[in-house]
MDTraj code that builds the backbone (N, CA, C; nanometers):
import mdtraj as md
import numpy as np

residues = "MET THR GLU ALA LYS PRO SER LEU LYS ARG THR LEU VAL GLY LYS VAL VAL SER ASP LYS ARG ALA LYS THR VAL THR VAL LEU VAL GLU ARG ARG VAL LYS HIS PRO ILE TYR ASP LYS ILE MET ILE LYS SER SER LYS TYR HIS ALA HIS ASP GLU ASN GLY GLU TYR LYS MET GLY ASP THR ILE GLU ILE THR GLU SER ARG PRO LEU SER LYS THR LYS ASN TRP VAL ALA THR ARG LEU VAL GLN LYS ALA ALA LEU VAL".split()
xyz = np.array([
    [-14.5543, -13.3775, -23.0533],
    [-14.4164, -13.3349, -23.0449],
    [-14.4040, -13.1938, -23.1019],
    [-14.3655, -13.1032, -23.0162],
    [-14.3473, -12.9644, -23.0606],
    [-14.1988, -12.9316, -23.0538],
    [-14.1307, -12.9609, -23.1633],
    [-13.9883, -12.9311, -23.1704],
    [-13.9681, -12.7958, -23.2354],
    [-13.8722, -12.7223, -23.1861],
    [-13.8427, -12.5909, -23.2427],
    [-13.7732, -12.6087, -23.3771],
    [-13.8264, -12.5420, -23.4799],
    [-13.7645, -12.5485, -23.6113],
    [-13.6409, -12.4602, -23.6129],
    [-13.5341, -12.5032, -23.6802],
    [-13.4179, -12.4152, -23.6928],
    [-13.4541, -12.2954, -23.7807],
    [-13.4119, -12.1775, -23.7391],
    [-13.4431, -12.0559, -23.8129],
    [-13.3672, -12.0528, -23.9451],
    [-13.4376, -12.0130, -24.0503],
    [-13.3747, -12.0027, -24.1814],
    [-13.3121, -11.8657, -24.2024],
    [-13.3343, -11.7746, -24.1083],
    [-13.2810, -11.6401, -24.1205],
    [-13.1369, -11.6350, -24.0701],
    [-13.0546, -11.5568, -24.1397],
    [-12.9150, -11.5441, -24.0997],
    [-12.9047, -11.4545, -23.9766],
    [-12.8075, -11.4818, -23.8916],
    [-12.7778, -11.3946, -23.7781],
    [-12.6306, -11.3593, -23.7824],
    [-12.5997, -11.2358, -23.7445],
    [-12.4623, -11.1875, -23.7399],
    [-12.4395, -11.1174, -23.6069],
    [-12.3159, -11.1135, -23.5625],
    [-12.2796, -11.0424, -23.4402],
    [-12.1805, -10.9337, -23.4773],
    [-12.2084, -10.8109, -23.4317],
    [-12.1199, -10.7000, -23.4645],
    [-12.1294, -10.5886, -23.3620],
    [-12.0522, -10.4833, -23.3878],
    [-12.0413, -10.3710, -23.2953],
    [-12.1185, -10.2506, -23.3494],
    [-12.1940, -10.1845, -23.2632],
    [-12.2690, -10.0659, -23.3037],
    [-12.1707, -9.9506, -23.3208],
    [-12.1665, -9.8939, -23.4424],
    [-12.0753, -9.7830, -23.4701],
    [-12.1493, -9.6508, -23.4828],
    [-12.2837, -9.6551, -23.4947],
    [-12.3621, -9.5325, -23.5002],
    [-12.5027, -9.5604, -23.4504],
    [-12.5522, -9.4686, -23.3650],
    [-12.6904, -9.4786, -23.3167],
    [-12.7624, -9.3447, -23.3332],
    [-12.7219, -9.2673, -23.4330],
    [-12.7743, -9.1323, -23.4513],
    [-12.9112, -9.1292, -23.5187],
    [-12.9404, -9.2276, -23.6030],
    [-13.0680, -9.2290, -23.6743],
    [-13.1803, -9.2793, -23.5842],
    [-13.3008, -9.2322, -23.6097],
    [-13.4161, -9.2745, -23.5307],
    [-13.4497, -9.4202, -23.5602],
    [-13.4579, -9.5005, -23.4553],
    [-13.4940, -9.6424, -23.4629],
    [-13.4001, -9.7254, -23.5506],
    [-13.2778, -9.6771, -23.5706],
    [-13.1814, -9.7490, -23.6545],
    [-13.0433, -9.7430, -23.5914],
    [-12.9722, -9.8548, -23.5964],
    [-12.8322, -9.8571, -23.5560],
    [-12.7502, -9.9095, -23.6727],
    [-12.6271, -9.8620, -23.6842],
    [-12.5348, -9.9115, -23.7849],
    [-12.4402, -10.0081, -23.7158],
    [-12.4318, -10.1299, -23.7689],
    [-12.3545, -10.2366, -23.7055],
    [-12.2393, -10.2759, -23.7973],
    [-12.1177, -10.2782, -23.7422],
    [-11.9992, -10.3192, -23.8154],
    [-11.9716, -10.4658, -23.7831],
    [-11.9762, -10.5500, -23.8864],
    [-11.9512, -10.6929, -23.8691],
    [-11.8182, -10.7252, -23.9348],
    [-11.7260, -10.7828, -23.8572],
    [-11.5944, -10.8189, -23.9083],
    [-11.5837, -10.9697, -23.9213],
    [-11.5165, -11.0151, -24.0280],
    [-11.4931, -11.1577, -24.0446],
    [-11.3488, -11.1795, -24.0890],
    [-11.2951, -11.2936, -24.0498],
    [-11.1563, -11.3258, -24.0818],
    [-11.1558, -11.4210, -24.1997],
    [-11.0834, -11.3836, -24.3059],
    [-11.0737, -11.4676, -24.4252],
    [-10.9273, -11.4836, -24.4636],
    [-10.8976, -11.5947, -24.5268],
    [-10.7618, -11.6218, -24.5700],
    [-10.7447, -11.5705, -24.7123],
    [-10.6385, -11.4965, -24.7373],
    [-10.6114, -11.4449, -24.8711],
    [-10.5822, -11.5628, -24.9638],
    [-10.6458, -11.5672, -25.0826],
    [-10.6299, -11.6843, -25.1688],
    [-10.4881, -11.7079, -25.2210],
    [-10.4100, -11.6029, -25.2372],
    [-10.2748, -11.6187, -25.2923],
    [-10.1689, -11.6176, -25.1824],
    [-10.1770, -11.5188, -25.0916],
    [-10.0706, -11.4996, -24.9927],
    [-10.0907, -11.5774, -24.8633],
    [-10.2042, -11.6444, -24.8477],
    [-10.2343, -11.7248, -24.7289],
    [-10.2269, -11.6464, -24.5987],
    [-10.2470, -11.5166, -24.6051],
    [-10.2474, -11.4344, -24.4850],
    [-10.3920, -11.4196, -24.4384],
    [-10.4121, -11.4232, -24.3073],
    [-10.5456, -11.4022, -24.2514],
    [-10.5735, -11.2522, -24.2521],
    [-10.6822, -11.2137, -24.3186],
    [-10.7196, -11.0728, -24.3287],
    [-10.8542, -11.0514, -24.2609],
    [-10.8774, -10.9285, -24.2146],
    [-11.0056, -10.8941, -24.1550],
    [-11.0844, -10.8124, -24.2559],
    [-11.1989, -10.8649, -24.2975],
    [-11.2890, -10.7918, -24.3861],
    [-11.4087, -10.7492, -24.3034],
    [-11.4657, -10.6346, -24.3380],
    [-11.5780, -10.5845, -24.2597],
    [-11.6897, -10.5355, -24.3497],
    [-11.8104, -10.5374, -24.2946],
    [-11.9290, -10.4880, -24.3635],
    [-12.0141, -10.4132, -24.2627],
    [-12.0835, -10.3085, -24.3093],
    [-12.1740, -10.2338, -24.2230],
    [-12.3172, -10.2650, -24.2626],
    [-12.4011, -10.2844, -24.1639],
    [-12.5419, -10.3131, -24.1853],
    [-12.6256, -10.2149, -24.1042],
    [-12.7374, -10.1710, -24.1608],
    [-12.8337, -10.0890, -24.0881],
    [-12.9359, -10.1845, -24.0291],
    [-12.9565, -10.1754, -23.8982],
    [-13.0489, -10.2653, -23.8296],
    [-13.1555, -10.1855, -23.7573],
    [-13.2763, -10.2409, -23.7532],
    [-13.3899, -10.1756, -23.6881],
    [-13.3792, -10.1934, -23.5368],
    [-13.3900, -10.0826, -23.4644],
    [-13.3845, -10.0814, -23.3181],
    [-13.5058, -10.0020, -23.2702],
    [-13.6177, -10.0699, -23.2514],
    [-13.7463, -10.0048, -23.2252],
    [-13.7433, -9.9118, -23.1042],
    [-13.6835, -9.9565, -22.9931],
    [-13.6886, -9.8782, -22.8690],
    [-13.5650, -9.7925, -22.8452],
    [-13.4673, -9.7979, -22.9348],
    [-13.3453, -9.7201, -22.9168],
    [-13.2637, -9.7649, -22.7973],
    [-13.2634, -9.8955, -22.7710],
    [-13.1963, -9.9462, -22.6511],
    [-13.0480, -9.9731, -22.6705],
    [-12.9998, -9.9831, -22.7944],
    [-12.8590, -10.0135, -22.8188],
    [-12.7818, -9.8856, -22.8458],
    [-12.6674, -9.8728, -22.7803],
    [-12.5865, -9.7518, -22.7905],
    [-12.4532, -9.7824, -22.8576],
    [-12.3809, -9.6772, -22.8921],
    [-12.2540, -9.6909, -22.9607],
    [-12.1552, -9.7723, -22.8766],
    [-12.0879, -9.8679, -22.9400],
    [-11.9903, -9.9510, -22.8708],
    [-12.0458, -10.0841, -22.8238],
    [-12.1790, -10.0986, -22.8184],
    [-12.2390, -10.2257, -22.7783],
    [-12.2134, -10.3318, -22.8843],
    [-12.1972, -10.4564, -22.8409],
    [-12.1895, -10.5689, -22.9326],
    [-12.3273, -10.6342, -22.9326],
    [-12.3899, -10.6442, -23.0518],
    [-12.5254, -10.6959, -23.0606],
    [-12.5364, -10.8031, -23.1679],
    [-12.6461, -10.8762, -23.1636],
    [-12.6772, -10.9754, -23.2659],
    [-12.7887, -10.9194, -23.3529],
    [-12.7726, -10.9317, -23.4857],
    [-12.8764, -10.8864, -23.5775],
    [-12.9265, -11.0058, -23.6589],
    [-13.0551, -11.0002, -23.6939],
    [-13.1184, -11.1083, -23.7688],
    [-13.1787, -11.0529, -23.8963],
    [-13.1670, -11.1287, -24.0029],
    [-13.2212, -11.0892, -24.1316],
    [-13.3735, -11.0803, -24.1248],
    [-13.4310, -10.9827, -24.1956],
    [-13.5765, -10.9673, -24.1964],
    [-13.6211, -10.9173, -24.3327],
    [-13.7491, -10.8891, -24.3441],
    [-13.8005, -10.8313, -24.4679],
    [-13.7455, -10.6900, -24.4823],
    [-13.7452, -10.6325, -24.6024],
    [-13.6969, -10.4946, -24.6179],
    [-13.7837, -10.3967, -24.5394],
    [-13.7192, -10.3183, -24.4518],
    [-13.7907, -10.2205, -24.3705],
    [-13.7784, -10.0807, -24.4292],
    [-13.6770, -10.0573, -24.5085],
    [-13.6585, -9.9306, -24.5784],
    [-13.5638, -9.9571, -24.6949],
    [-13.5154, -9.8512, -24.7573],
    [-13.4258, -9.8681, -24.8725],
    [-13.2983, -9.9431, -24.8348],
    [-13.2426, -9.9135, -24.7186],
    [-13.1147, -9.9738, -24.6796],
    [-13.1252, -10.0693, -24.5615],
    [-13.2421, -10.0823, -24.5017],
    [-13.2549, -10.1562, -24.3764],
    [-13.3321, -10.2859, -24.3954],
    [-13.2626, -10.4001, -24.3820],
    [-13.3336, -10.5282, -24.3812],
    [-13.2762, -10.6237, -24.2769],
    [-13.2337, -10.5683, -24.1647],
    [-13.1873, -10.6445, -24.0487],
    [-13.2553, -10.5875, -23.9249],
    [-13.2748, -10.6720, -23.8240],
    [-13.3363, -10.6303, -23.6984],
    [-13.2420, -10.6665, -23.5845],
    [-13.2192, -10.5713, -23.4930],
    [-13.1361, -10.5986, -23.3758],
    [-13.2157, -10.6887, -23.2816],
    [-13.1602, -10.8059, -23.2474],
    [-13.2365, -10.9024, -23.1685],
    [-13.1930, -10.9104, -23.0223],
    [-13.0620, -10.9048, -22.9955],
    [-13.0221, -10.9158, -22.8544],
    [-12.8879, -10.8500, -22.8309],
    [-12.8658, -10.8122, -22.7068],
    [-12.7402, -10.7525, -22.6634],
    [-12.6449, -10.8644, -22.6252],
    [-12.5267, -10.8655, -22.6855],
    [-12.4256, -10.9660, -22.6538],
    [-12.3353, -10.9131, -22.5430],
    [-12.2890, -10.7871, -22.5587],
    [-12.2017, -10.7266, -22.4592],
    [-12.2240, -10.5765, -22.4573],
    [-12.2399, -10.5213, -22.3375],
    [-12.2587, -10.3766, -22.3210],
    [-12.1245, -10.3061, -22.3407],
    [-12.1297, -10.1834, -22.3935],
    [-12.0084, -10.1065, -22.4136],
    [-11.9460, -10.0703, -22.2796],
    [-11.8142, -10.0729, -22.2737],
    [-11.7424, -10.0371, -22.1507],
    [-11.7465, -9.8869, -22.1321],
    [-11.7684, -9.8429, -22.0084],
    [-11.7675, -9.7000, -21.9785],
    [-11.6253, -9.6508, -21.9727],
    [-11.5998, -9.5392, -22.0370],
    [-11.4644, -9.4840, -22.0409],
    [-11.4492, -9.3774, -21.9349],
])
top = md.Topology()
chain = top.add_chain()
for i, resn in enumerate(residues, 1):
    res = top.add_residue(resn, chain, resSeq=i)
    for name in ("N", "CA", "C"):
        top.add_atom(name, md.element.get_by_symbol(name[0]), res)
traj = md.Trajectory(xyz[None], top)
């Protein structure tokens, strides 16, 4: 029986906000949280640097990133797949 083990690595989905660095994209991940006192739904966001070996992801694309070993001082995520291509303006 060869069953696929569930991955222990975290995955996030976010939007590419910068692709200027070599082999790196900056991904903005937004999450909705409820304010503890006012009970209002708020949007909190975080930016992650993700490794993009071939430079295939461009600004505006929605991609999935997966946690990995530290690749540099700020980079410990890897871009794994394209969720949605950016719309042409």
